C-alpha positions, 0 to 999 in steps of 0.5 A: 086253684086245685089244678094249679096246685096239682100242676105245681106239685108235678113240676116239683116232682119232675125237678126232684127226679132230675136233680137226684138223677144228676147228683146220683150220676155225678157223685155215686160212681166216683165215691163208689170207686174210691171205696172200692179201692179203699176196701181192697187195700184194707182186706187184700191181706186175706189173700196175702195170708195164703202165702205170706203166713209161711214167709213171715211165720204167722199163726192165725192169731198173729194174722188176726192181730195184724188184720185187726190193728188196722182198726185200732189206728182207724179208731183213734182218729176217726172222730177228729177226721170226720170233724175236719172233713165237716170243717175243711170240705170233702175234696181236700180231706179225702184227697189227703186221706187217699194219698197217705193210705196209698203210700202205706198200703204199697209199703206193706210189700216190703215188710220183713217180719210180723212186727213190721207188718203190725206197725204198717197195718196200724199206720194204714188205719191212721191214714184211712181214719175217717174215710168211711164215716166221712163218705157217709156224712158226705152223702147226707150233704147231697141226697134228701132223706127219701133217697138216702138208702139207695144212694148209700147202697150205690156207695156201699156196693163197692164192698161186695164189688171190691171183694168179688172183683178184688179176690180173683185179681189179688189171686192172679197178682200173687200167682203171676207176680211171683219173681217180678222185680224180685218180689214174692207174689204176695209182695207184688200184690200189695205194691200194685194194689196200693198205687190206684189210691195214690193216683185217685187222690189227685183226681179227687182234688179236682173232681169232688164238689164239697156242697150243692151250693158249689156245684157248677154242674147243676143249674141255678134252679137245681142248686136252689131246690137241692139246697133248700130241701136239705136245709128244710130237712135239717131244720125239721130234724133239729127241731125234733132232736136237740143234739149238740155234738157232746150229747150226740156222742153220748146219746143212748141212740148213738150207742145203741146204733153202734151196737147194731153196727158192731154185729154187722161189721163183725160178720162182714170182716170175719168173712172178709178176712177168713173166707179165702182160708175157709175155702182153702180148708174145703180141700181137706174137709171135702177132699177137693183141690183148688188152685189159688185162682180158683179160690179167688173166683169161689170167694167172689161168688157170695159178694156178686150175689150180695151186690145185687141183693144190696141194691134191690133191698135198699130200693125196697126200703126207700119205696116202703119208707121202712128202715128198722125191719130192713136192718133187722131181718138181714142180720138175723137171717145171715146170723142163722146161716153162717154157723151152718156152713161147716155142718154141711156135706158138700162145698156147694151147700157150704157156699150157699150158707156163706152166700146167705150170710154175706147177703144178710150183712150187705143188705143191712148196711145201706138202710142202717146208715139212713138211721143216724141222720134221722136225729143228728144234723150238722156237727152233731151228725159228723161226730155221731156218725164217726162215733157209730163207726168207731164204736161199732165198725172199728171195734168189730173190725179189730175183734172179728179177725183177732177173735176168729183167728184166736179161736181157730188156733185154740180149737183147731177148727173154725166152727167156734169162730163162726158160731160167734159170728152168727150169734153176734149178728143175731143179737144186733138184729134184736137190738135194732128192734129194741131201739124201734120199740123204745119211745124216743122220749124215753131214750132222750128228751125231745121236743114235739117234732116239726113236720112238713106234710108236703114231704112224705119222707118226714112222716115216719122215720123218727117214729121208726127209730 
């Protein structure tokens, strides 16, 4: 009898590994590609700034406003967009999002002044609204909890990959696109980099699968196992935390996680929108000279390192089944590192500090997104994830470039802005530790958890959060 049970458990483990591997190879590379293009279109303004500020007469504050207005548009439609994805399916909704954002991203090439730039950045945010939280929600439809941090890392690695590859690409397009079709280099860059998302919208319509039950590329046994596993986890989570949609939006845990995410995204976008400017400033600070292409290559370094660290850190989080410290440690270490950047005596040392900050931000994100699904399911998960990204990600996305640009203009230095970045990240790391220390019943009344002892992934996550 014992041998038969052991054999059955071994068969189930082999099935699990086969299904997860097949889903990972089918889903992760494609959604990662979509996010690569998405992140490039929202942040390529950082390289455009190096030459377009003179053409459009932009101060750092005006540039920060144009960068941040994207997130105001994003914020307005984020929750409705995620609910629409939950209702209509990822295939249709993501294709719609990509088509509209690609068109608007390309139109930025033709802005005549700062006012029109602000308008199109705002409309770009509306067009993209729901893409990121929608993809985070989509991954919960396909990956069991014990695999989710690694799956999310495979998706989020598009952030450093987009910055690492997109930075030199954007620099090359600006430098060598000057005069093509009568456009300035920065205009040529915006036009060219908006086209892939338009093309991928049509690919998404035919390639993406909404749910495991519709996956013809899985066998019947594989579909049944994956569907049953995910339904069992959702039932267990629902038995532990009764969060209808309205309660999910106002839950203290949802708002607390939004505060944590605010710090991570504040650091991400302060670097993303101003790192090329900071590196360009090395020329005056350290007496060196860089071409536009060299600035692009130097900007890529922290993101190459961060991409590797992100995947390894997420694997460690899944292997140890620990979440909170895997979010807190990177945020605190990265927050300490970034203000040090401008007090160092060489560009090499400064880039080491910047790289540590980038690694901290990027390592915190995959594990962070495994936290909301520990207490939210179904429509509540769709709304709660969107609320976290709205209150944390979108507000930070607006605040980081605007405040950093404002402080640069009014102090004449980027030191104050980087101190704000560091302190925000450190505070966020502290908040996630406080969430761990607060018993779940003290934050929200819950009923006793229903746990399946045969699924190790359900033994500790709820207690961690």
